[in-house]
Each structure stands twice: as structure tokens, then as C-alpha cells.
C-alpha positions as CSV (number, residue, x, y, z in Angstrom):
1,X,-226.1,-15.8,-1.5
2,X,-226.2,-14.8,2.4
3,X,-229.7,-13.2,1.9
4,X,-228.6,-10.1,3.9
5,X,-226.4,-11.8,6.7
6,X,-222.8,-11.5,6.9
7,X,-220.8,-14.4,8.2
8,X,-218.5,-13.6,11.1
9,X,-215.6,-15.9,12.1
10,X,-213.4,-15.7,15.1
11,X,-210.6,-17.6,16.7
12,X,-211.8,-20.4,19.2
13,X,-210.6,-19.9,22.8
14,X,-210.2,-16.1,22.6
15,X,-212.4,-13.5,23.8
16,X,-215.0,-11.8,21.6
17,X,-213.3,-9.9,18.9
18,X,-216.0,-7.4,17.8
19,X,-216.5,-5.0,20.7
20,X,-214.5,-1.8,21.5
21,X,-213.5,-3.0,24.9
22,X,-212.4,-6.4,23.5
23,X,-210.3,-4.6,20.8
24,X,-208.7,-2.6,23.5
25,X,-208.1,-5.6,25.4
26,X,-206.5,-7.6,22.7
27,X,-204.5,-4.4,21.6
28,X,-202.9,-4.4,25.1
29,X,-202.2,-8.4,25.2
30,X,-200.6,-8.1,21.7
31,X,-198.4,-5.3,22.8
32,X,-197.5,-7.3,26.0
33,X,-196.6,-10.2,23.7
34,X,-194.5,-8.2,21.5
35,X,-192.5,-6.9,24.6
36,X,-192.0,-10.4,25.9
37,X,-190.1,-11.2,22.7
38,X,-187.6,-8.5,23.5
39,X,-186.1,-9.6,26.9
40,X,-183.3,-7.0,27.2
41,X,-185.9,-4.1,26.8
42,X,-187.8,-4.8,30.2
43,X,-186.6,-7.7,32.4
44,X,-189.6,-7.8,34.6
45,X,-193.3,-8.9,33.5
46,X,-194.8,-6.3,35.5
47,X,-192.9,-3.6,33.8
48,X,-193.9,-5.0,30.3
49,X,-197.6,-4.9,31.5
50,X,-197.4,-1.3,32.9
51,X,-195.4,0.1,29.8
52,X,-198.2,-0.2,27.3
53,X,-200.9,0.6,29.6
54,X,-198.9,3.9,30.5
55,X,-198.4,4.8,27.0
56,X,-202.1,4.1,26.2
57,X,-203.1,6.2,29.2
58,X,-201.0,9.2,28.0
59,X,-202.5,8.7,24.4
60,X,-206.1,8.8,26.0
61,X,-205.4,11.7,28.1
62,X,-203.9,13.8,25.1
63,X,-207.1,13.0,22.9
64,X,-210.0,13.4,25.2
65,X,-212.6,14.1,22.5
66,X,-212.5,10.3,21.4
67,X,-213.3,8.9,24.7
68,X,-216.2,9.1,27.2
69,X,-215.8,10.7,30.6
70,X,-215.9,7.5,32.8
71,X,-212.9,6.2,30.5
72,X,-211.2,9.5,31.0
73,X,-211.5,9.3,34.8
74,X,-210.3,5.7,34.7
75,X,-207.3,6.5,32.7
76,X,-206.4,9.5,35.1
77,X,-206.6,7.1,38.1
78,X,-204.4,4.6,36.3
79,X,-201.9,7.4,35.4
80,X,-201.8,8.4,39.0
81,X,-201.3,5.0,40.4
82,X,-198.4,4.5,37.7
83,X,-196.8,7.8,38.4
84,X,-197.0,7.2,42.2
85,X,-194.9,4.2,42.1
86,X,-192.1,6.3,40.5
87,X,-192.7,9.1,42.9
88,X,-192.1,6.8,45.8
89,X,-188.8,5.6,44.3
90,X,-187.8,9.3,43.8
91,X,-188.6,10.1,47.3
92,X,-186.8,7.1,48.8
93,X,-183.8,8.1,46.6
94,X,-183.8,11.6,47.9
95,X,-184.1,10.5,51.5
96,X,-181.3,8.1,51.2
97,X,-179.0,11.0,49.6
98,X,-180.0,13.2,52.4
99,X,-178.9,10.6,54.9
100,X,-175.5,10.2,53.2
101,X,-175.0,13.9,52.8
102,X,-176.2,14.4,56.2
103,X,-178.8,17.1,55.2
104,X,-181.9,18.0,57.3
105,X,-185.4,18.6,56.4
106,X,-185.5,21.9,58.1
């Protein structure tokens, strides 16, 4: 008998596995490891890292009732950072297209 105590075991060399933040961290790392197995999907490690973070941030923004306000603010900032990268690429594409087509901004 354990006399009211419940034994918990975790893998050595890993972070704590019982907290909410640790579970989220482990989920992100497991998703990245799964994406690393599929090289044709995403060729750059940074893309593999941003992909699950971006999808998780959208999920957390769509379900704000399950997260607290500071986490929601953090996810909004993360979404802005991720989207700003693609907006810069889009802006550079259009400026390049405008120079090829000889269009003006005015």
C-alpha cells in the first residue's frame, strides 16, 4: 500500500512533465519532432518551428475562454510577429512588381 501517496515517475533528462506550461512546451517540441521527420513538407528548421506555434496561436485566439489574459496577449503578439514576416515579403513582392511594371505610388 502507498498510504495515500501516489508515485509519479518521469523520464530522466527531460523537463518537468506535470505542469501546464511544461505540457504545452512538450507538445510544441513533439510537433516539431514530427515535422522534422517529413523533410519535403518544410525545408527550413525555422519554418518547422513557426508552423506549430502559428497554429497553436490561432487555436488560442479562437478559444479565449480557456486561457488567461496574459497568455492571450502573448499569443496576439506572437501572431503579429509571425504575420509581419509574411507582410514584409508581400510588400517587397509588390514593390518589385511595381518597378518591373513601371508603376508609381502616386
